[in-house]
C-alpha positions as a Markdown table, in Angstrom:
| # | Residue | x | y | z |
|---|---|---|---|---|
| 1 | Met | -37.5 | 11.5 | -34.9 |
| 2 | Gly | -34.8 | 11.3 | -37.7 |
| 3 | Ile | -32.4 | 8.6 | -38.4 |
| 4 | Val | -29.4 | 10.8 | -37.4 |
| 5 | Ala | -31.0 | 11.3 | -33.9 |
| 6 | Leu | -31.8 | 7.6 | -33.6 |
| 7 | Asn | -28.2 | 6.7 | -34.5 |
| 8 | Lys | -27.0 | 9.2 | -31.8 |
| 9 | Val | -29.2 | 7.6 | -29.1 |
| 10 | Ser | -28.2 | 4.1 | -30.1 |
| 11 | Thr | -24.5 | 5.0 | -30.1 |
| 12 | Gln | -24.7 | 6.7 | -26.7 |
| 13 | Leu | -26.4 | 3.7 | -25.2 |
| 14 | Leu | -23.9 | 1.3 | -26.7 |
| 15 | Val | -20.9 | 3.4 | -25.7 |
| 16 | Ala | -22.2 | 3.8 | -22.1 |
| 17 | Val | -22.6 | 0.0 | -21.8 |
| 18 | Val | -19.1 | -0.7 | -23.1 |
| 19 | Leu | -17.4 | 2.0 | -21.0 |
| 20 | Leu | -19.2 | 0.9 | -17.8 |
| 21 | Ala | -18.3 | -2.7 | -18.5 |
| 22 | Ala | -14.7 | -1.9 | -19.2 |
| 23 | Val | -14.3 | -0.4 | -15.7 |
| 24 | Arg | -16.4 | -2.6 | -13.4 |
| 25 | Pro | -15.9 | -0.9 | -10.0 |
| 26 | Ala | -16.4 | -3.5 | -7.4 |
| 27 | His | -14.1 | -4.8 | -4.8 |
| 28 | Ala | -13.4 | -6.4 | -1.5 |
| 29 | Ile | -10.2 | -5.4 | 0.2 |
| 30 | Pro | -8.2 | -8.4 | 1.6 |
| 31 | Ala | -5.7 | -5.9 | 3.0 |
| 32 | Phe | -8.2 | -5.1 | 5.8 |
| 33 | Ala | -8.7 | -8.8 | 6.5 |
| 34 | Arg | -4.9 | -9.3 | 6.7 |
| 35 | Lys | -4.6 | -6.3 | 9.0 |
| 36 | Tyr | -7.1 | -7.5 | 11.6 |
| 37 | Gly | -6.8 | -11.3 | 11.0 |
| 38 | Leu | -10.4 | -11.7 | 9.9 |
| 39 | Pro | -11.9 | -13.8 | 7.1 |
| 40 | Cys | -13.6 | -11.9 | 4.2 |
| 41 | Ser | -17.0 | -13.2 | 5.4 |
| 42 | Ala | -16.7 | -11.0 | 8.5 |
| 43 | Cys | -17.4 | -7.9 | 6.5 |
| 44 | His | -19.1 | -9.4 | 3.4 |
| 45 | Gln | -22.3 | -11.2 | 2.9 |
| 46 | Ala | -20.8 | -12.2 | -0.4 |
| 47 | Trp | -17.8 | -10.1 | -1.4 |
| 48 | Pro | -17.8 | -7.4 | -2.6 |
| 49 | Met | -21.3 | -6.9 | -1.1 |
| 50 | Leu | -21.0 | -5.6 | 2.5 |
| 51 | Asn | -23.0 | -6.9 | 5.5 |
| 52 | Asn | -23.9 | -4.6 | 8.4 |
| 53 | Phe | -20.6 | -5.2 | 10.2 |
| 54 | Gly | -18.7 | -4.3 | 7.0 |
| 55 | Gln | -20.8 | -1.2 | 6.5 |
| 56 | Thr | -20.1 | -0.1 | 10.0 |
| 57 | Phe | -16.4 | -0.8 | 9.6 |
| 58 | Lys | -16.4 | 1.4 | 6.4 |
| 59 | Asp | -18.4 | 4.1 | 8.1 |
| 60 | Asn | -15.9 | 4.2 | 10.9 |
| 61 | Gly | -13.1 | 5.0 | 8.5 |
| 62 | Tyr | -11.8 | 1.4 | 8.1 |
| 63 | Gln | -11.4 | 1.1 | 11.9 |
| 64 | Leu | -12.5 | -1.5 | 14.4 |
| 65 | Gly | -11.8 | 0.8 | 17.4 |
| 66 | Asn | -8.9 | -1.4 | 18.7 |
| 67 | Asp | -5.1 | -1.0 | 18.9 |
| 68 | Arg | -4.7 | -2.2 | 15.3 |
| 69 | Asp | -6.4 | 0.8 | 13.8 |
| 70 | Ala | -3.3 | 3.1 | 13.7 |
| 71 | Pro | -0.6 | 2.0 | 11.2 |
| 72 | Ile | 2.2 | 2.6 | 13.7 |
| 73 | Tyr | 1.1 | -0.6 | 15.5 |
| 74 | Gln | 1.2 | -2.7 | 12.4 |
| 75 | Gln | 4.0 | -5.2 | 11.5 |
| 76 | Pro | 6.5 | -3.6 | 9.1 |
| 77 | Ala | 5.7 | -6.3 | 6.5 |
| 78 | Tyr | 2.0 | -5.2 | 6.3 |
| 79 | Trp | 1.2 | -3.2 | 3.2 |
| 80 | Pro | -2.4 | -2.0 | 2.6 |
| 81 | Ile | -2.7 | -2.8 | -1.1 |
| 82 | Met | -5.2 | -5.0 | -3.0 |
| 83 | Phe | -5.2 | -6.3 | -6.6 |
| 84 | Arg | -8.3 | -7.6 | -8.3 |
| 85 | Val | -8.7 | -8.9 | -11.8 |
| 86 | Arg | -11.0 | -11.3 | -13.7 |
| 87 | Pro | -10.0 | -13.7 | -16.5 |
| 88 | Glu | -13.2 | -14.7 | -18.3 |
| 89 | Trp | -15.1 | -16.0 | -21.3 |
| 90 | His | -18.1 | -14.0 | -22.5 |
| 91 | Arg | -20.5 | -13.9 | -25.4 |
| 92 | Glu | -22.1 | -10.6 | -26.6 |
| 93 | Ser | -25.0 | -10.2 | -28.9 |
| 94 | Gln | -26.8 | -7.1 | -30.3 |
| 95 | Asn | -29.7 | -7.0 | -32.8 |
| 96 | His | -30.7 | -4.2 | -35.2 |
| 97 | Val | -27.1 | -3.2 | -35.8 |
| 98 | Pro | -26.8 | -1.1 | -39.1 |
| 99 | Ile | -24.5 | -2.7 | -41.6 |
| 100 | Asp | -23.7 | -2.1 | -45.3 |
| 101 | Arg | -25.6 | -4.3 | -47.6 |
| 102 | Val | -22.3 | -4.9 | -49.4 |
| 103 | Pro | -19.3 | -5.0 | -47.0 |
| 104 | Gly | -17.0 | -2.1 | -47.8 |
| 105 | Ser | -19.5 | -0.2 | -49.9 |
| 106 | Ala | -21.1 | 2.7 | -48.2 |
| 107 | Ser | -23.3 | 3.5 | -51.3 |
| 108 | Ser | -24.9 | 0.0 | -51.2 |
| 109 | Gly | -27.3 | 1.1 | -48.5 |
| 110 | Arg | -27.7 | -0.3 | -45.0 |
| 111 | Leu | -29.8 | -2.9 | -43.3 |
| 112 | Glu | -30.2 | -4.1 | -39.7 |
| 113 | Ser | -28.6 | -7.3 | -38.6 |
| 114 | Thr | -27.8 | -9.2 | -35.4 |
| 115 | Leu | -24.1 | -9.4 | -34.5 |
| 116 | Thr | -22.7 | -12.0 | -32.1 |
| 117 | Ser | -19.2 | -12.4 | -30.8 |
| 118 | Ser | -17.5 | -14.5 | -28.1 |
| 119 | Gly | -14.1 | -15.2 | -26.7 |
| 120 | Phe | -11.7 | -15.2 | -23.8 |
| 121 | Asp | -10.9 | -11.9 | -22.2 |
| 122 | Thr | -9.5 | -10.3 | -19.0 |
| 123 | Thr | -10.5 | -7.1 | -17.2 |
| 124 | Ser | -8.4 | -4.2 | -16.2 |
| 125 | Ile | -6.5 | -4.7 | -12.9 |
| 126 | Asp | -8.2 | -3.0 | -10.0 |
| 127 | Leu | -5.5 | -1.6 | -7.8 |
| 128 | Val | -6.6 | -0.3 | -4.4 |
| 129 | Ala | -4.6 | 1.1 | -1.5 |
| 130 | Ala | -6.6 | 1.9 | 1.6 |
| 131 | Gly | -6.2 | 2.1 | 5.3 |
| 132 | Thr | -5.4 | 4.6 | 8.1 |
| 133 | Leu | -2.7 | 7.2 | 8.1 |
| 134 | Ser | -3.3 | 7.7 | 11.9 |
| 135 | Lys | -6.1 | 7.0 | 14.3 |
| 136 | Asn | -9.3 | 8.6 | 12.8 |
| 137 | Ile | -7.5 | 9.6 | 9.6 |
| 138 | Ser | -8.0 | 7.2 | 6.7 |
| 139 | Phe | -7.3 | 7.2 | 2.9 |
| 140 | Phe | -8.5 | 5.4 | -0.2 |
| 141 | Ile | -6.8 | 5.3 | -3.6 |
| 142 | Gln | -8.2 | 3.3 | -6.5 |
| 143 | Asp | -6.7 | 2.9 | -10.0 |
| 144 | Tyr | -7.5 | 0.8 | -13.0 |
| 145 | Ile | -4.6 | -0.5 | -15.0 |
| 146 | Gly | -5.6 | -1.5 | -18.5 |
| 147 | Asp | -4.0 | -2.3 | -21.8 |
| 148 | Gly | -1.9 | 0.9 | -22.4 |
| 149 | Asn | -3.9 | 3.1 | -20.1 |
| 150 | Thr | -4.8 | 3.8 | -16.4 |
| 151 | Thr | -7.8 | 5.3 | -14.8 |
| 152 | Leu | -7.7 | 7.2 | -11.5 |
| 153 | Tyr | -11.1 | 6.2 | -10.2 |
| 154 | Gln | -11.0 | 7.4 | -6.6 |
| 155 | Thr | -8.6 | 9.2 | -4.3 |
| 156 | Phe | -9.6 | 10.7 | -1.0 |
| 157 | Val | -8.7 | 11.4 | 2.6 |
| 158 | Arg | -11.2 | 11.1 | 5.5 |
| 159 | Phe | -11.3 | 12.5 | 9.0 |
| 160 | Asp | -13.4 | 10.5 | 11.5 |
| 161 | Asn | -15.0 | 11.1 | 14.8 |
| 162 | Leu | -14.5 | 14.9 | 14.7 |
| 163 | Leu | -15.3 | 16.5 | 18.1 |
| 164 | Gly | -15.2 | 12.9 | 19.5 |
| 165 | Ser | -18.5 | 11.9 | 17.8 |
| 166 | Pro | -19.4 | 9.4 | 15.0 |
| 167 | Trp | -22.0 | 11.9 | 13.8 |
| 168 | Leu | -19.3 | 14.2 | 12.3 |
| 169 | Asn | -16.9 | 12.9 | 9.7 |
| 170 | Leu | -15.3 | 14.6 | 6.7 |
| 171 | Lys | -14.2 | 13.2 | 3.4 |
| 172 | Val | -12.3 | 15.3 | 0.7 |
| 173 | Gly | -11.2 | 14.2 | -2.8 |
| 174 | Lys | -12.7 | 12.1 | -5.5 |
| 175 | Phe | -15.1 | 9.5 | -4.2 |
| 176 | Asp | -18.1 | 7.4 | -4.8 |
| 177 | Leu | -21.3 | 9.0 | -3.5 |
| 178 | Asp | -23.0 | 7.3 | -0.5 |
| 179 | Met | -25.2 | 5.2 | -2.8 |
| 180 | Pro | -28.6 | 3.7 | -2.0 |
| 181 | Val | -27.4 | 0.4 | -3.4 |
| 182 | Ser | -23.7 | 0.5 | -4.1 |
| 183 | Gln | -22.6 | 0.5 | -7.8 |
| 184 | Glu | -19.1 | 0.0 | -6.5 |
| 185 | Arg | -20.0 | -3.4 | -4.9 |
| 186 | Ile | -22.4 | -4.7 | -7.6 |
| 187 | Leu | -22.3 | -8.5 | -7.7 |
| 188 | Thr | -23.0 | -9.0 | -11.4 |
| 189 | Gln | -20.2 | -8.4 | -13.9 |
| 190 | Ser | -21.4 | -9.1 | -17.4 |
| 191 | Thr | -21.2 | -6.4 | -20.1 |
| 192 | Thr | -25.0 | -5.6 | -19.9 |
| 193 | Gly | -25.4 | -6.7 | -16.3 |
| 194 | Ser | -22.6 | -4.8 | -14.6 |
| 195 | Ser | -24.4 | -1.5 | -14.0 |
| 196 | Tyr | -27.5 | -0.1 | -12.4 |
| 197 | Tyr | -28.7 | 1.7 | -15.5 |
| 198 | Asn | -30.8 | 4.3 | -13.6 |
| 199 | Tyr | -27.7 | 5.6 | -12.0 |
| 200 | Phe | -26.4 | 6.6 | -15.4 |
| 201 | Phe | -29.6 | 7.3 | -17.3 |
| 202 | Lys | -29.7 | 10.2 | -19.8 |
| 203 | Pro | -32.9 | 11.1 | -21.8 |
| 204 | Pro | -32.8 | 11.1 | -25.7 |
| 205 | Gly | -31.3 | 14.3 | -27.1 |
| 206 | Asp | -30.0 | 15.5 | -23.7 |
| 207 | Asn | -26.5 | 17.1 | -23.3 |
| 208 | Asn | -26.2 | 17.2 | -19.5 |
| 209 | Val | -22.5 | 17.0 | -18.6 |
| 210 | Phe | -23.6 | 15.0 | -15.5 |
| 211 | Arg | -23.2 | 11.3 | -16.3 |
| 212 | Gly | -25.0 | 10.0 | -13.2 |
| 213 | Ile | -24.9 | 9.3 | -9.5 |
| 214 | Gly | -22.9 | 6.1 | -10.1 |
| 215 | Ile | -19.8 | 8.1 | -11.2 |
| 216 | Pro | -17.2 | 9.2 | -8.5 |
| 217 | Gln | -17.4 | 12.9 | -7.9 |
| 218 | Leu | -14.9 | 15.6 | -6.8 |
| 219 | Gly | -15.8 | 17.5 | -3.6 |
| 220 | Ala | -16.2 | 17.3 | 0.1 |
| 221 | Glu | -18.6 | 15.1 | 2.1 |
| 222 | Val | -19.9 | 15.4 | 5.6 |
| 223 | Met | -21.4 | 12.2 | 7.0 |
| 224 | Gly | -22.3 | 10.7 | 10.3 |
| 225 | His | -24.0 | 7.7 | 11.9 |
| 226 | Ser | -25.2 | 6.3 | 15.2 |
| 227 | His | -22.9 | 4.0 | 17.2 |
| 228 | Asn | -24.6 | 0.9 | 15.8 |
| 229 | Asp | -24.8 | 2.4 | 12.3 |
| 230 | Tyr | -28.6 | 2.1 | 12.1 |
| 231 | Thr | -29.0 | 5.8 | 11.5 |
| 232 | Arg | -26.9 | 7.3 | 8.7 |
| 233 | Tyr | -26.6 | 10.6 | 6.8 |
| 234 | Ser | -24.4 | 12.0 | 4.1 |
| 235 | Ile | -24.3 | 15.5 | 2.6 |
| 236 | Ala | -21.8 | 16.2 | -0.2 |
| 237 | Val | -20.8 | 19.4 | -2.0 |
| 238 | Leu | -19.4 | 18.6 | -5.5 |
| 239 | Asn | -17.9 | 20.2 | -8.5 |
| 240 | Ser | -20.3 | 20.4 | -11.5 |
| 241 | Asn | -17.9 | 18.7 | -13.8 |
| 242 | Asn | -18.8 | 15.0 | -13.5 |
| 243 | Gly | -15.7 | 14.2 | -11.4 |
| 244 | Arg | -13.1 | 15.1 | -14.0 |
| 245 | Thr | -9.8 | 15.9 | -12.4 |
| 246 | Gly | -7.8 | 18.9 | -13.7 |
| 247 | Ser | -10.9 | 20.1 | -15.5 |
| 248 | Leu | -13.1 | 22.8 | -14.0 |
| 249 | Thr | -16.3 | 23.1 | -16.1 |
| 250 | Asn | -17.9 | 26.1 | -14.5 |
| 251 | Gln | -18.4 | 28.0 | -11.2 |
| 252 | Ser | -21.4 | 26.1 | -9.9 |
| 253 | Tyr | -21.6 | 23.3 | -7.4 |
| 254 | Asp | -23.9 | 20.3 | -7.0 |
| 255 | Ile | -25.4 | 18.8 | -3.8 |
| 256 | Tyr | -26.0 | 15.2 | -3.0 |
| 257 | Thr | -27.8 | 13.9 | 0.1 |
| 258 | Asn | -28.6 | 10.5 | 1.5 |
| 259 | Phe | -30.5 | 9.7 | 4.8 |
| 260 | Asn | -31.4 | 6.2 | 5.9 |
| 261 | Gln | -32.6 | 4.3 | 8.9 |
| 262 | Ala | -32.3 | 0.6 | 9.8 |
| 263 | Phe | -34.5 | -1.3 | 12.2 |
| 264 | Glu | -34.8 | -4.9 | 13.4 |
| 265 | Val | -37.8 | -7.0 | 12.6 |
| 266 | Pro | -38.3 | -10.1 | 14.8 |
| 267 | His | -37.5 | -13.4 | 13.0 |
| 268 | Leu | -36.5 | -11.5 | 9.8 |
| 269 | Gly | -33.4 | -9.5 | 10.6 |
| 270 | Leu | -32.1 | -6.0 | 9.8 |
| 271 | Gln | -34.1 | -3.8 | 7.4 |
| 272 | Arg | -33.1 | -0.4 | 6.0 |
| 273 | Val | -35.0 | 2.4 | 4.3 |
| 274 | Gly | -33.7 | 5.7 | 2.9 |
| 275 | Val | -34.2 | 8.7 | 0.7 |
| 276 | Tyr | -31.6 | 10.4 | -1.5 |
| 277 | Gly | -31.3 | 13.3 | -3.9 |
| 278 | Tyr | -28.8 | 14.8 | -6.3 |
| 279 | Phe | -29.4 | 18.5 | -7.2 |
| 280 | Gly | -27.1 | 20.1 | -9.8 |
| 281 | Asn | -26.4 | 22.5 | -12.6 |
| 282 | Ser | -25.0 | 21.8 | -16.1 |
| 283 | Pro | -23.6 | 24.4 | -18.5 |
| 284 | Thr | -25.4 | 24.7 | -21.8 |
| 285 | Tyr | -22.6 | 26.5 | -23.6 |
| 286 | Phe | -18.9 | 27.6 | -23.2 |
| 287 | Gln | -17.0 | 30.8 | -24.0 |
| 288 | Thr | -15.0 | 30.3 | -27.1 |
| 289 | Ser | -11.8 | 31.6 | -28.7 |
| 290 | Gly | -11.7 | 31.2 | -32.5 |
| 291 | Gly | -14.8 | 29.0 | -32.2 |
| 292 | Val | -13.0 | 26.6 | -29.8 |
| 293 | Pro | -14.5 | 26.2 | -26.3 |
| 294 | Ile | -12.4 | 27.5 | -23.5 |
| 295 | Pro | -12.1 | 25.0 | -20.6 |
| 296 | Gly | -13.6 | 26.1 | -17.3 |
| 297 | Thr | -15.9 | 28.7 | -18.9 |
| 298 | Gly | -19.1 | 26.8 | -18.8 |
| 299 | Ser | -22.0 | 29.3 | -18.9 |
| 300 | Gly | -25.8 | 29.4 | -19.1 |
| 301 | Ser | -26.0 | 26.7 | -16.4 |
| 302 | Arg | -29.5 | 25.1 | -15.9 |
| 303 | Ser | -30.7 | 22.8 | -13.2 |
| 304 | Phe | -31.4 | 19.1 | -13.0 |
| 305 | Tyr | -32.1 | 16.6 | -10.2 |
| 306 | Arg | -32.3 | 12.9 | -9.4 |
| 307 | Ala | -34.3 | 11.9 | -6.3 |
| 308 | Gly | -36.0 | 8.9 | -4.8 |
| 309 | Ala | -36.2 | 6.2 | -2.1 |
| 310 | Tyr | -34.9 | 2.7 | -1.5 |
| 311 | Gly | -34.9 | -0.2 | 0.9 |
| 312 | His | -32.9 | -3.3 | 1.9 |
| 313 | Trp | -35.1 | -6.2 | 3.1 |
| 314 | Tyr | -34.0 | -9.5 | 4.7 |
| 315 | Val | -36.1 | -12.6 | 5.0 |
| 316 | Gly | -34.1 | -15.5 | 6.2 |
| 317 | Lys | -31.6 | -16.4 | 3.5 |
| 318 | Phe | -33.3 | -14.1 | 1.0 |
| 319 | Asp | -32.6 | -10.4 | 0.8 |
| 320 | Phe | -34.0 | -7.8 | -1.6 |
| 321 | Ser | -32.8 | -4.3 | -2.6 |
| 322 | Thr | -35.5 | -2.0 | -4.0 |
| 323 | Phe | -34.8 | 1.3 | -5.6 |
| 324 | Tyr | -36.8 | 4.1 | -7.2 |
| 325 | Met | -35.7 | 7.2 | -9.0 |
| 326 | His | -37.4 | 10.3 | -10.5 |
| 327 | Gly | -35.2 | 12.5 | -12.7 |
| 328 | Gln | -35.7 | 15.8 | -14.5 |
| 329 | Asp | -33.5 | 18.1 | -16.6 |
| 330 | Asn | -34.1 | 21.7 | -17.6 |
| 331 | Val | -35.6 | 22.3 | -21.0 |
| 332 | Phe | -32.3 | 23.8 | -22.4 |
| 333 | Ile | -30.3 | 20.7 | -21.2 |
| 334 | Gly | -32.9 | 18.3 | -22.5 |
| 335 | Asn | -33.0 | 19.8 | -26.0 |
| 336 | Ser | -29.2 | 20.5 | -26.2 |
| 337 | Val | -29.9 | 24.2 | -26.8 |
| 338 | Pro | -27.6 | 27.0 | -25.4 |
| 339 | Ala | -29.5 | 29.0 | -22.7 |
| 340 | Asn | -28.5 | 32.2 | -24.5 |
| 341 | Gln | -30.3 | 31.1 | -27.7 |
| 342 | Pro | -33.9 | 30.4 | -26.6 |
| 343 | Ser | -35.2 | 30.9 | -30.1 |
| 344 | Lys | -33.6 | 27.6 | -31.0 |
| 345 | Leu | -35.9 | 25.6 | -28.7 |
| 346 | Pro | -38.3 | 23.5 | -30.8 |
| 347 | Ala | -42.0 | 24.1 | -30.6 |
| 348 | Gly | -43.5 | 22.4 | -27.5 |
| 349 | Ala | -40.1 | 22.0 | -25.9 |
| 350 | Ala | -40.1 | 20.9 | -22.2 |
| 351 | Gly | -37.7 | 19.6 | -19.6 |
| 352 | Pro | -37.5 | 15.8 | -20.0 |
| 353 | Ala | -38.7 | 13.8 | -17.0 |
| 354 | Trp | -38.6 | 10.0 | -16.2 |
| 355 | Asn | -39.1 | 7.4 | -13.6 |
| 356 | Gly | -37.1 | 4.2 | -13.0 |
| 357 | Gly | -36.2 | 1.6 | -10.5 |
| 358 | Phe | -35.0 | -2.0 | -9.9 |
| 359 | Val | -35.5 | -5.0 | -7.6 |
| 360 | Glu | -32.5 | -7.1 | -6.9 |
| 361 | Ala | -32.8 | -10.4 | -5.0 |
| 362 | His | -30.2 | -12.6 | -3.4 |
| 363 | Tyr | -30.4 | -16.0 | -2.0 |
| 364 | Thr | -27.4 | -16.7 | 0.2 |
| 365 | Tyr | -27.3 | -20.5 | 0.4 |
| 366 | Asn | -24.1 | -20.3 | 2.6 |
| 367 | Pro | -21.2 | -17.9 | 2.8 |
| 368 | Arg | -19.6 | -19.5 | -0.3 |
| 369 | Leu | -22.6 | -19.5 | -2.6 |
| 370 | Ile | -25.0 | -16.7 | -3.6 |
| 371 | Val | -27.7 | -16.6 | -6.3 |
| 372 | Ile | -28.5 | -13.3 | -7.9 |
| 373 | Gly | -31.5 | -12.0 | -9.9 |
| 374 | Arg | -32.3 | -8.4 | -10.9 |
| 375 | Tyr | -34.9 | -6.6 | -13.0 |
| 376 | Glu | -34.6 | -2.9 | -13.8 |
| 377 | Leu | -36.6 | -0.5 | -15.9 |
| 378 | Ala | -36.8 | 3.2 | -16.9 |
| 379 | Arg | -39.8 | 5.0 | -18.4 |
| 380 | Met | -39.9 | 8.4 | -20.0 |
| 381 | Ala | -42.7 | 10.5 | -18.4 |
| 382 | Arg | -42.1 | 13.5 | -20.6 |
| 383 | Gln | -39.9 | 13.8 | -23.7 |
| 384 | Ala | -37.9 | 17.0 | -24.4 |
| 385 | Asn | -40.0 | 17.8 | -27.5 |
| 386 | Pro | -42.9 | 16.4 | -29.5 |
| 387 | Ser | -40.6 | 15.1 | -32.3 |
| 388 | Ile | -39.3 | 12.4 | -30.0 |
| 389 | Arg | -41.3 | 9.2 | -29.8 |
| 390 | Ser | -42.9 | 8.6 | -26.4 |
| 391 | Asn | -41.1 | 5.2 | -25.9 |
| 392 | Leu | -37.6 | 6.3 | -27.0 |
| 393 | Gly | -35.3 | 6.0 | -24.0 |
| 394 | Asn | -37.4 | 3.4 | -22.2 |
| 395 | Leu | -35.4 | 0.4 | -21.1 |
| 396 | Asp | -35.9 | -3.0 | -19.5 |
| 397 | Thr | -33.0 | -5.2 | -18.3 |
| 398 | Trp | -32.8 | -8.4 | -16.3 |
| 399 | Thr | -29.8 | -10.3 | -15.0 |
| 400 | Ala | -29.5 | -13.8 | -13.4 |
| 401 | Gly | -26.5 | -15.6 | -12.1 |
| 402 | Tyr | -24.5 | -17.0 | -9.2 |
| 403 | Arg | -21.1 | -16.6 | -7.5 |
| 404 | Trp | -19.4 | -19.5 | -5.8 |
| 405 | Tyr | -16.4 | -18.9 | -3.5 |
| 406 | Pro | -14.1 | -21.9 | -3.2 |
| 407 | Ile | -11.4 | -19.7 | -1.6 |
| 408 | Met | -12.3 | -17.0 | 0.9 |
| 409 | Ser | -9.6 | -16.2 | 3.5 |
| 410 | Ser | -7.9 | -13.3 | 5.2 |
| 411 | Arg | -5.3 | -13.4 | 2.4 |
| 412 | Ala | -7.2 | -13.8 | -0.8 |
| 413 | Gly | -10.5 | -14.6 | -2.4 |
| 414 | Leu | -11.6 | -16.5 | -5.5 |
| 415 | Ala | -15.1 | -16.6 | -7.0 |
| 416 | Trp | -16.4 | -18.7 | -10.0 |
| 417 | Ile | -19.1 | -16.6 | -11.6 |
| 418 | Gln | -21.7 | -17.4 | -14.3 |
| 419 | Glu | -24.5 | -15.0 | -15.4 |
| 420 | Tyr | -26.7 | -14.0 | -18.2 |
| 421 | Ser | -28.1 | -10.5 | -18.8 |
| 422 | Arg | -30.3 | -8.8 | -21.4 |
| 423 | Ile | -31.3 | -5.2 | -22.0 |
| 424 | Val | -34.0 | -3.8 | -24.3 |
| 425 | Asn | -33.9 | -0.2 | -25.3 |
| 426 | Gly | -37.2 | 1.1 | -26.5 |
| 427 | Gly | -37.3 | 2.5 | -30.1 |
| 428 | Ala | -33.5 | 2.7 | -30.2 |
| 429 | Ser | -32.9 | 0.8 | -33.5 |
| 430 | Pro | -31.2 | 3.4 | -35.7 |
| 431 | Leu | -32.8 | 2.4 | -39.0 |
| 432 | Ser | -36.2 | 0.9 | -38.2 |
| 433 | Gly | -36.9 | 2.6 | -34.9 |
| 434 | Arg | -37.8 | -0.8 | -33.3 |
| 435 | Asp | -36.7 | -1.9 | -29.9 |
| 436 | Asp | -33.0 | -2.7 | -29.7 |
| 437 | Ser | -31.7 | -5.4 | -27.5 |
| 438 | Asn | -28.2 | -6.6 | -26.2 |
| 439 | Ser | -27.4 | -9.7 | -24.3 |
| 440 | Ser | -24.3 | -11.0 | -22.5 |
| 441 | Leu | -23.3 | -14.4 | -21.2 |
| 442 | Leu | -20.3 | -14.5 | -18.8 |
| 443 | Met | -18.2 | -17.2 | -17.1 |
| 444 | Gly | -15.0 | -16.4 | -15.3 |
| 445 | Phe | -12.8 | -16.3 | -12.2 |
| 446 | Asp | -13.0 | -13.2 | -10.1 |
| 447 | Phe | -10.1 | -13.1 | -7.6 |
| 448 | Asp | -8.3 | -10.6 | -5.4 |
| 449 | Phe | -5.4 | -10.7 | -3.0 |
């Protein structure tokens, strides 16, 4: 594979890491604790990670089923808003970065070098407004306020207990998918450790507009659950435009499904297993005017899917999340070739396919201290064409750290966090084609109120 293609892959991976780290979507919502007079630990094993009570509260549309659910019964001073931000110090390192042999001279040739930087920083402000508009009607709005920009991350309205049953609820708007393991509530926050990479994986050379199941999508979701929340399902119909508001890509729709079942194991606790799938279409070209693509005219759509299984396992103070994904894109998507120009497909072209997964372990010493470890991998099973090396796109990443909560009340929460993470991208070095690695060290205060 040529240097230009390697540069493209390396740049895509680096940009994805930076963007996902810049908007680290994870939160607890102290407004709910204030509303019901409960400590954060009532809903969180270690915020922002939910326990079963918290998951049930969320699945019931942020309701406990008592007289405090409807906002009309709340004190006038109550306002359902949460702010979250994290001042921090972090160190970033990347090897095999192409640099000019003579700084400022593009003609001097390039070599690969390791670049390291460190310093104090702060994240965007995570602003969340959520609660009930009336009994069985809830809302959620999430916005990130950064340095000179804002990002509307989620906004939806939800109707619960339709026909008087928890098995029928409806959500409409822009929302996170019902994830096997929540990206929204990931505990680790370093640049290379703040994402489940399989949720956002894209094969080398691929031009799928779909960025991954970890991105909030636009659409409608029907979901339901048993009274104890042990049995759950979700079926969502979504725009095929990767959740972009005010931008209709084409006329097709995607489908996401998630089914899971929990069960008690004596002396161990609650266990949960599930299966999920995302089945979509991505345009391969757009109609143009004067050579400029016309928005909303995505054509030549071809299919792709992401599917797998997962489990949540508890053993005393230890718990484990296990996740598996198989993904496949159509041959035109995988080779970035318009579907109306099949002659441009390279010899031996195929739809790229891959497998991936992770294991994340937690040790909850007590409600104020949790230790976290995660290992994740992705392996290409089939490249889009023979010119792509078999290991390009493979990744291995691991993260270790802890969160200590000196403050955790119904009004606010504060966590001291330390973690280290490292990712290795197979064959992604743009000049040598060697494995490329990035690492992050993070220390900071994560607080919300």
